[in-house]
C-alpha positions as MATLAB code, in Angstrom:
seq = 'MRTRLFLAVAACFLVVDQASAGDWPQWRGPRRNAQSEEKLASHNWEEAAPKHLWTVDGFGNGFSSVAVQDGRLFTVGNFEDGQAVVAANAGDGSIVWKSALTDAAPKHSYEGSRCTPTVAGEMLYVVTSNGAIACLRSADGEIVWKRDFRDWGGQMMSGWGYSESPLVDGDRVLCTPGGSDAMVVCLNRMTGEEVWSCKASIPGDAGKDGAGYSSIVTSNALGIPQYVQLVGRGLLGIDAATGKQLWSYNRVANRVANISTPIVEGNFVFASTSYKTGAALVELQRTAAGIVVEEKYFLEGEVFNNHHGGMILLDGHIFAGHQQNQGFPTCVRMSDGEIVWGGKLRGPGKGSAAVLLIDGHLIFRYEDGLVALIQATSSGYQLKGSFEPDYQEGKSWAHPVVVNGKLYLREQNRLMCYQAGP';
ca = [
     -66.353  140.450  123.607;
     -66.870  139.787  119.830;
     -64.242  143.107  119.038;
     -61.499  141.783  121.320;
     -61.808  138.395  119.772;
     -61.770  140.269  116.314;
     -58.037  142.146  117.449;
     -56.739  138.678  118.869;
     -57.635  137.039  115.419;
     -56.173  139.440  113.293;
     -53.553  139.448  115.437;
     -52.632  136.338  114.589;
     -52.860  137.062  110.971;
     -50.027  139.383  111.150;
     -47.584  136.199  112.822;
     -47.656  135.140  109.276;
     -46.199  137.529  107.813;
     -43.327  137.768  110.528;
     -40.663  135.520  109.083;
     -36.958  135.971  109.166;
     -35.310  137.705  106.320;
     -33.313  134.654  104.102;
     -35.553  132.365  105.234;
     -38.936  130.353  103.776;
     -40.581  128.742  106.124;
     -43.200  126.605  104.741;
     -45.052  126.507  101.374;
     -44.579  128.793   98.823;
     -42.838  131.064  101.182;
     -43.671  133.533  104.026;
     -46.826  134.565  102.549;
     -48.041  131.525  100.900;
     -47.521  133.409   97.439;
     -44.243  131.677   96.066;
     -42.731  135.514   96.008;
     -39.104  135.473   97.181;
     -37.700  138.887   98.227;
     -34.522  137.925   97.236;
     -32.295  138.818   94.103;
     -30.633  137.370   91.065;
     -26.888  137.087   90.107;
     -27.840  137.022   86.471;
     -30.832  138.062   84.762;
     -29.754  135.919   81.328;
     -29.326  132.622   82.028;
     -28.461  131.800   78.178;
     -25.059  133.695   79.082;
     -24.853  133.248   83.171;
     -27.016  130.040   84.123;
     -27.095  129.034   87.990;
     -23.875  127.452   88.960;
     -24.269  123.766   90.253;
     -22.826  123.562   93.742;
     -23.873  119.799   95.290;
     -25.928  117.032   94.641;
     -26.587  115.206   97.543;
     -29.485  112.097   98.578;
     -31.050  111.093  101.631;
     -34.246  112.665  101.017;
     -36.658  109.791  100.372;
     -38.887  109.657   97.586;
     -41.731  112.389   97.040;
     -42.841  115.262   95.926;
     -42.306  117.736   98.674;
     -40.745  120.749   98.320;
     -38.383  121.868  101.039;
     -38.487  124.779  103.866;
     -35.687  126.913  105.197;
     -35.486  128.367  108.487;
     -32.165  129.663  110.576;
     -29.725  127.754  107.992;
     -31.755  124.520  107.804;
     -33.816  123.061  105.550;
     -36.561  120.072  105.962;
     -38.302  118.387  103.621;
     -40.509  115.167  103.454;
     -40.059  112.016  101.998;
     -40.730  107.842  101.566;
     -38.187  105.770  103.107;
     -38.320  101.568  103.990;
     -39.232  102.477  107.317;
     -41.553  104.831  106.666;
     -42.828  108.335  105.616;
     -40.746  110.925  107.585;
     -39.663  114.674  108.062;
     -36.118  115.378  107.074;
     -33.658  118.116  108.237;
     -30.504  119.055  106.631;
     -27.860  122.277  106.720;
     -28.750  124.214  104.115;
     -24.955  124.512  103.477;
     -23.956  121.939  102.348;
     -26.960  119.541  102.265;
     -25.763  117.030  104.956;
     -28.536  115.474  106.989;
     -28.795  115.960  110.691;
     -31.919  114.136  111.206;
     -34.634  112.057  110.205;
     -37.948  111.361  112.203;
     -40.357  108.475  110.789;
     -44.068  109.349  111.191;
     -45.623  106.318  109.622;
     -44.868  102.474  110.151;
     -44.619  102.383  106.540;
     -44.599  104.114  103.356;
     -48.077  105.051  102.796;
     -49.782  103.357   99.496;
     -51.344  105.427   97.282;
     -51.355  106.632   93.510;
     -48.376  108.384   93.106;
     -46.909  106.788   95.929;
     -44.078  109.300   97.799;
     -44.323  112.380   99.741;
     -46.323  115.673   99.285;
     -46.273  117.867  102.024;
     -43.632  120.720  102.358;
     -43.021  121.276  106.373;
     -43.982  124.203  107.881;
     -41.659  126.008  110.340;
     -42.491  127.826  113.057;
     -39.680  128.862  116.058;
     -38.800  125.464  117.952;
     -41.294  123.478  116.012;
     -42.221  122.494  112.680;
     -45.592  120.667  111.215;
     -46.170  118.132  108.673;
     -49.328  116.528  106.933;
     -48.642  112.745  105.923;
     -50.079  111.709  102.604;
     -51.859  108.942  104.338;
     -53.671  111.460  106.595;
     -52.349  112.479  109.893;
     -50.701  116.021  111.341;
     -47.864  115.832  113.498;
     -46.021  118.485  115.448;
     -42.144  117.917  115.788;
     -39.091  119.625  117.821;
     -37.047  121.314  114.315;
     -33.624  120.933  116.684;
     -34.003  117.040  117.073;
     -37.309  115.503  115.066;
     -38.735  114.762  118.366;
     -42.327  113.762  118.007;
     -44.222  116.728  119.986;
     -48.302  115.411  119.176;
     -49.721  114.005  116.388;
     -53.334  113.835  115.207;
     -54.857  111.018  112.483;
     -57.373  112.395  110.363;
     -59.652  109.689  110.842;
     -60.483  111.164  114.335;
     -62.218  113.183  111.963;
     -63.756  111.090  109.189;
     -60.747  112.073  106.714;
     -61.696  112.070  103.420;
     -59.820  112.553  100.044;
     -62.054  113.902   96.762;
     -59.531  111.149   94.875;
     -56.708  108.637   95.666;
     -53.374  110.562   95.321;
     -52.859  111.177   98.837;
     -53.363  114.053  101.138;
     -50.822  116.583   99.847;
     -51.790  119.853  102.002;
     -48.983  121.807  103.842;
     -50.488  122.913  107.142;
     -51.157  126.570  107.995;
     -49.431  127.961  111.442;
     -51.421  130.955  112.149;
     -49.957  132.415  115.410;
     -51.071  129.591  118.312;
     -52.562  127.692  115.950;
     -52.243  125.285  113.271;
     -54.823  124.807  110.699;
     -55.184  121.268  108.152;
     -57.895  119.636  105.861;
     -58.829  116.061  107.044;
     -61.809  116.882  104.445;
     -64.821  115.185  106.800;
     -68.344  115.431  106.601;
     -68.513  117.318  110.107;
     -64.275  118.411  109.502;
     -63.515  119.568  106.665;
     -60.857  121.925  108.135;
     -59.898  121.758  112.110;
     -57.797  124.410  113.946;
     -56.060  123.112  116.200;
     -53.180  124.316  119.412;
     -50.039  124.144  117.564;
     -48.402  123.725  121.210;
     -51.003  120.677  122.415;
     -52.796  119.432  119.255;
     -56.270  120.199  120.955;
     -58.878  121.239  119.203;
     -60.097  124.743  118.698;
     -62.782  124.226  116.269;
     -63.862  122.359  113.393;
     -65.739  123.552  110.286;
     -68.904  121.697  108.892;
     -68.917  122.428  105.023;
     -71.564  122.857  103.063;
     -70.804  123.739   99.573;
     -74.278  123.910   97.079;
     -74.044  122.619   93.574;
     -73.121  119.548   91.440;
     -69.284  119.848   90.433;
     -66.532  118.241   92.218;
     -66.741  115.117   95.070;
     -66.776  115.374   98.834;
     -63.622  115.126  100.629;
     -60.446  117.439  101.151;
     -58.819  118.700   97.745;
     -54.825  118.853   97.164;
     -54.075  122.508   98.435;
     -53.511  124.438  100.817;
     -55.408  126.794  103.056;
     -54.157  130.726  103.050;
     -55.526  133.894  105.000;
     -57.988  136.420  104.093;
     -58.981  140.021  105.558;
     -61.923  140.343  102.976;
     -64.810  142.681  104.174;
     -62.405  143.096  107.526;
     -63.415  139.374  108.848;
     -60.009  137.431  109.255;
     -61.081  134.183  107.425;
     -59.752  130.962  105.971;
     -60.004  130.451  102.156;
     -59.254  126.975  101.099;
     -59.790  125.037   98.039;
     -61.611  121.421   98.753;
     -63.417  118.586   96.820;
     -66.545  120.260   96.201;
     -64.940  123.992   95.784;
     -63.854  127.095   96.951;
     -64.434  127.750  100.738;
     -64.452  130.535  103.125;
     -64.588  130.055  107.351;
     -64.627  132.559  109.853;
     -61.029  132.777  111.685;
     -62.718  133.285  115.131;
     -65.419  130.665  115.215;
     -64.725  128.009  112.217;
     -68.196  128.759  110.770;
     -68.432  128.687  106.910;
     -68.957  132.195  105.716;
     -69.089  131.229  101.850;
     -68.275  128.738   99.006;
     -68.064  128.983   95.741;
     -68.618  125.536   93.394;
     -67.978  126.444   89.883;
     -64.308  125.978   90.162;
     -64.000  122.397   91.172;
     -63.954  118.823   89.100;
     -64.185  115.442   90.206;
     -60.529  114.391   89.684;
     -58.385  116.851   91.974;
     -58.392  120.167   92.795;
     -54.533  121.190   93.620;
     -53.363  124.948   92.951;
     -53.718  127.053   96.190;
     -55.931  129.921   95.880;
     -55.208  133.773   95.049;
     -56.670  136.007   97.425;
     -56.499  140.069   96.823;
     -58.909  142.089   98.884;
     -62.176  141.115   99.108;
     -61.607  138.903   95.683;
     -60.233  135.180   95.318;
     -58.997  133.875   91.882;
     -58.826  130.062   91.651;
     -58.542  127.777   89.117;
     -58.417  123.669   88.470;
     -57.486  121.372   85.741;
     -59.392  118.623   84.336;
     -61.277  120.352   81.666;
     -62.875  122.927   84.251;
     -60.879  126.768   84.256;
     -60.271  129.317   86.635;
     -62.855  131.968   88.197;
     -62.456  135.139   90.247;
     -64.994  135.881   92.652;
     -65.909  138.475   94.770;
     -67.176  138.624   98.578;
     -69.916  141.176   99.399;
     -71.467  141.809  102.209;
     -75.657  141.464  102.985;
     -77.654  141.530  105.531;
     -78.310  137.908  104.927;
     -74.197  137.279  105.419;
     -71.176  137.409  102.607;
     -72.598  136.357   99.106;
     -70.449  135.760   96.113;
     -70.207  137.060   93.176;
     -68.489  135.640   89.619;
     -66.718  138.538   87.948;
     -65.909  136.010   85.094;
     -65.530  131.978   84.511;
     -62.730  131.123   81.823;
     -63.320  127.468   80.187;
     -60.946  125.334   80.500;
     -59.080  126.096   76.697;
     -58.337  129.402   77.992;
     -56.958  129.248   80.982;
     -56.347  126.161   83.839;
     -53.501  125.747   86.030;
     -52.444  121.794   86.895;
     -50.566  121.931   90.208;
     -47.765  123.870   89.857;
     -49.186  127.041   91.165;
     -49.697  130.776   90.352;
     -48.258  133.945   91.103;
     -50.305  137.428   91.378;
     -48.037  140.153   90.228;
     -48.828  143.945   89.685;
     -52.830  142.787   88.623;
     -51.674  139.962   86.375;
     -51.126  136.264   87.097;
     -48.512  134.231   85.788;
     -48.619  130.486   85.636;
     -48.296  127.764   83.526;
     -51.268  127.120   81.314;
     -53.448  123.918   80.548;
     -53.274  120.004   82.150;
     -49.584  118.461   81.836;
     -48.386  121.284   79.526;
     -47.210  124.435   81.326;
     -47.576  126.644   78.854;
     -46.140  130.177   80.056;
     -49.003  132.542   80.588;
     -50.277  136.017   82.124;
     -54.051  136.824   82.538;
     -55.188  140.282   83.565;
     -56.864  139.250   87.149;
     -59.272  142.152   86.645;
     -61.175  141.001   83.688;
     -59.498  137.329   82.934;
     -57.854  138.647   79.273;
     -54.604  136.361   78.246;
     -52.445  139.075   78.051;
     -49.765  136.524   76.349;
     -49.245  132.907   76.192;
     -52.116  130.329   76.220;
     -50.576  127.790   73.453;
     -47.427  129.035   74.069;
     -45.027  126.397   74.237;
     -42.422  127.021   76.607;
     -38.684  125.536   76.454;
     -39.772  122.578   79.086;
     -42.084  119.832   79.097;
     -45.173  119.070   81.181;
     -46.751  120.853   83.896;
     -44.530  124.233   85.572;
     -44.304  124.781   88.861;
     -43.700  128.190   89.320;
     -41.574  130.742   91.709;
     -41.305  134.631   91.567;
     -38.160  136.762   91.827;
     -36.297  139.858   91.568;
     -38.857  140.297   88.938;
     -38.736  137.272   87.221;
     -40.508  133.707   87.000;
     -38.517  130.541   87.650;
     -40.442  127.719   85.562;
     -39.330  124.132   86.827;
     -41.166  121.741   84.411;
     -42.545  118.487   85.162;
     -39.020  116.876   82.700;
     -36.391  118.752   85.458;
     -35.765  121.898   83.217;
     -35.483  125.135   84.503;
     -36.377  127.982   82.692;
     -36.299  131.932   83.439;
     -39.393  134.330   81.912;
     -39.270  138.126   82.669;
     -42.359  138.902   85.032;
     -44.009  141.417   82.347;
     -47.133  141.751   81.050;
     -45.724  143.254   78.387;
     -45.029  139.811   76.441;
     -43.589  136.676   77.222;
     -39.253  136.959   77.505;
     -37.346  134.065   77.836;
     -33.864  134.905   79.782;
     -32.623  131.243   79.222;
     -33.000  127.957   80.622;
     -30.828  124.954   82.418;
     -30.787  121.176   82.630;
     -30.631  120.288   86.059;
     -27.937  117.605   87.399;
     -30.130  115.015   87.787;
     -33.537  114.156   86.830;
     -35.962  111.074   87.591;
     -39.425  110.631   86.815;
     -41.792  113.624   87.033;
     -39.840  116.854   88.406;
     -43.206  118.613   90.204;
     -41.392  119.842   93.518;
     -41.494  123.404   93.811;
     -38.563  125.631   93.660;
     -37.141  127.546   96.535;
     -34.382  130.083   96.310;
     -32.761  131.052  100.215;
     -29.551  133.363  101.006;
     -29.333  133.193   96.795;
     -29.244  128.943   96.586;
     -31.370  127.433   94.533;
     -33.196  124.277   95.876;
     -34.723  121.692   93.829;
     -35.821  118.436   95.210;
     -35.403  115.589   93.166;
     -37.218  112.475   94.563;
     -34.289  111.093   97.004;
     -32.077  113.917   96.064;
     -31.675  117.569   96.189;
     -29.775  119.973   93.826;
     -28.255  123.099   95.233;
     -27.491  125.993   92.514;
     -25.712  129.905   93.168;
     -28.933  131.568   91.847;
     -28.131  134.983   93.981;
     -25.059  136.835   94.187;
];
């Protein structure tokens, strides 16, 4: 029975990677690693920066990025009548439909949406910033089902609003209410019925109870299909079949906000948080008593910490913006934590940087709006140009996305589109 269940769960894991070419159906792309398989029209943005195509408003206030599937674009924003999912034509940004999920705009620090919708066939899934998960029809925005995180005693580690983008895995959808008895829940994605809930226990003094601001990723470490999440108390590994906690690691947690999506590679997990914390590489090992976590190294915050712009693993190296509210371009060798280049290198923009890998290069979108192109190489920092966006307002935290050669930049109520590919 265990073998059949293992194979069924493993088959679900394959679905995550089966997005069609030209789609970006969820947070950080088809594999949740912020890596695009598209090509750039130019590797020299000093000479040929992406051409501005259009800027359209009507997307509401917030920091959500976009998902793109079959020529349609989806995001989340705050409006006078509540927080809503918005669907638009990916070609020209024209709004197709808007579907409100709350009666009013949620109130919390840095008001606005956070979640990037997850699109799976005829359905899409979102987490509202006040704590609910909903399933909608991608064709017209009709709400199929909705569950309130209060059903599971939902709790955040701090008051900036739920920021998770839900994970669809086969016939399941997963999210993180942060409850004491239901840190992570797995639901039937067609009905919203609970499959299992995970009661987490993470020993250690770091962090705070409740959900963090990260999103779940899959792992097959030690041959065990599992889910990895960064919550208020740190890293958590969950058996995909049963929902039982497999392992945890506390040292990387802080008491303000644990944000960046972890990086999973084989039996290793790399995670980083800011607020004077740092980064760690841990290895999962099998023992007679179960899975144990061995810390391979820990980098203090002044050496490396990723605030909230995300990290990318390529050829054994991690590329990211380093330091809280800084976004210093940095390359870290994953195997030993060596800072290969960067560290305190000031890039062309200011503030934290959201990153995307495409065609051997990194797109850095800084908090001040500036968008830069940096070669993704361990041989040294190579800036390949930058440009100022058509519009900038407040903090440009929404992650950049490239689909079918088009670079999409969400800026609160507006969406900008540039020709980045051939």
